[in-house]
C-alpha positions as a Markdown table, in Angstrom:
| # | Residue | x | y | z |
|---|---|---|---|---|
| 1 | Unk | -10.4 | -0.7 | 17.0 |
| 2 | Unk | -12.5 | 1.7 | 15.1 |
| 3 | Unk | -16.0 | 1.1 | 13.4 |
| 4 | Unk | -17.3 | 2.9 | 10.3 |
| 5 | Unk | -20.6 | 3.0 | 8.7 |
| 6 | Unk | -21.1 | 2.8 | 4.8 |
| 7 | Unk | -24.5 | 3.7 | 3.6 |
| 8 | Unk | -25.1 | 1.8 | 0.3 |
| 9 | Unk | -26.9 | 2.5 | -2.6 |
| 10 | Unk | -28.6 | 0.5 | -4.6 |
| 11 | Unk | -28.7 | -2.5 | -2.6 |
| 12 | Unk | -32.3 | -4.7 | -3.0 |
| 13 | Unk | -31.6 | -8.2 | -1.8 |
| 14 | Unk | -29.8 | -11.1 | 0.3 |
| 15 | Unk | -27.4 | -11.4 | -2.5 |
| 16 | Unk | -26.5 | -8.0 | -2.1 |
| 17 | Unk | -25.6 | -8.1 | 1.2 |
| 18 | Unk | -23.3 | -11.0 | 0.3 |
| 19 | Unk | -21.5 | -9.1 | -2.3 |
| 20 | Unk | -20.8 | -6.3 | 0.1 |
| 21 | Unk | -19.2 | -8.6 | 2.6 |
| 22 | Unk | -17.4 | -10.6 | 0.2 |
| 23 | Unk | -15.4 | -7.4 | -1.0 |
| 24 | Unk | -15.3 | -5.8 | 2.3 |
| 25 | Unk | -13.6 | -9.1 | 3.4 |
| 26 | Unk | -10.7 | -8.5 | 1.2 |
| 27 | Unk | -10.0 | -5.0 | 2.2 |
| 28 | Unk | -6.6 | -5.3 | 4.7 |
| 29 | Unk | -7.5 | -4.3 | 8.1 |
| 30 | Unk | -10.9 | -4.8 | 8.4 |
| 31 | Unk | -11.3 | -7.6 | 11.3 |
| 32 | Unk | -15.6 | -7.7 | 11.2 |
| 33 | Unk | -18.2 | -6.6 | 8.7 |
| 34 | Unk | -21.7 | -6.2 | 9.3 |
| 35 | Unk | -24.0 | -5.6 | 5.9 |
| 36 | Unk | -27.7 | -5.2 | 5.7 |
| 37 | Unk | -29.3 | -4.2 | 2.7 |
| 38 | Unk | -28.2 | 0.1 | 2.2 |
| 39 | Unk | -26.1 | -0.6 | 5.5 |
| 40 | Unk | -22.6 | -2.1 | 6.6 |
| 41 | Unk | -20.7 | -1.7 | 10.0 |
| 42 | Unk | -17.4 | -2.3 | 9.4 |
| 43 | Unk | -14.8 | -2.9 | 12.4 |
| 44 | Unk | -11.2 | -2.5 | 11.2 |
| 45 | Unk | -7.9 | -1.7 | 12.8 |
| 46 | Unk | -7.9 | 2.1 | 12.1 |
| 47 | Unk | -5.7 | 1.9 | 9.0 |
| 48 | Unk | -8.7 | 1.0 | 6.4 |
| 49 | Unk | -9.9 | 4.8 | 4.7 |
| 50 | Unk | -12.5 | 5.8 | 3.2 |
| 51 | Unk | -11.6 | 5.5 | -0.5 |
| 52 | Unk | -10.4 | 1.7 | 0.2 |
| 53 | Unk | -13.8 | 1.0 | 1.7 |
| 54 | Unk | -15.3 | 2.8 | -1.4 |
| 55 | Unk | -13.5 | 0.9 | -3.7 |
| 56 | Unk | -14.5 | -2.6 | -2.5 |
| 57 | Unk | -18.2 | -1.9 | -2.5 |
| 58 | Unk | -17.7 | -0.4 | -6.0 |
| 59 | Unk | -16.0 | -3.8 | -6.9 |
| 60 | Unk | -19.2 | -5.4 | -5.6 |
| 61 | Unk | -21.9 | -2.5 | -7.8 |
| 62 | Unk | -22.7 | -0.3 | -5.6 |
| 63 | Unk | -22.3 | 3.0 | -4.4 |
| 64 | Unk | -21.3 | 4.2 | -1.0 |
| 65 | Unk | -23.6 | 7.6 | -0.3 |
| 66 | Unk | -22.3 | 8.2 | 3.2 |
| 67 | Unk | -20.0 | 7.3 | 6.4 |
| 68 | Unk | -19.5 | 7.7 | 9.6 |
| 69 | Unk | -16.5 | 6.7 | 11.5 |
| 70 | Unk | -16.7 | 5.7 | 15.4 |
| 71 | Unk | -13.4 | 5.3 | 17.2 |
| 72 | Unk | -13.4 | 3.0 | 20.1 |
| 73 | Unk | -12.8 | 3.6 | 23.7 |
| 74 | Unk | -11.8 | 1.3 | 26.3 |
| 75 | Unk | -14.4 | 2.0 | 29.3 |
| 76 | Unk | -13.4 | 3.7 | 32.0 |
| 77 | Unk | -12.2 | 1.6 | 35.4 |
């Protein structure tokens, strides 16, 4: 499992967050998206590219300014 955080320009309201959330839900490999104004935290299977995320957000009408990837690791026991 991997997590990608996208910083998004142009979002200013609840409608914006719903549009981005809906768009990200259509990307194969995305299991969860927490969207707030200006940011989306996307959990995915690791196969999702920045380009796929950028395209989905663009279709919703917004622009990705930056990405940050965080690979999840299992806890050491």
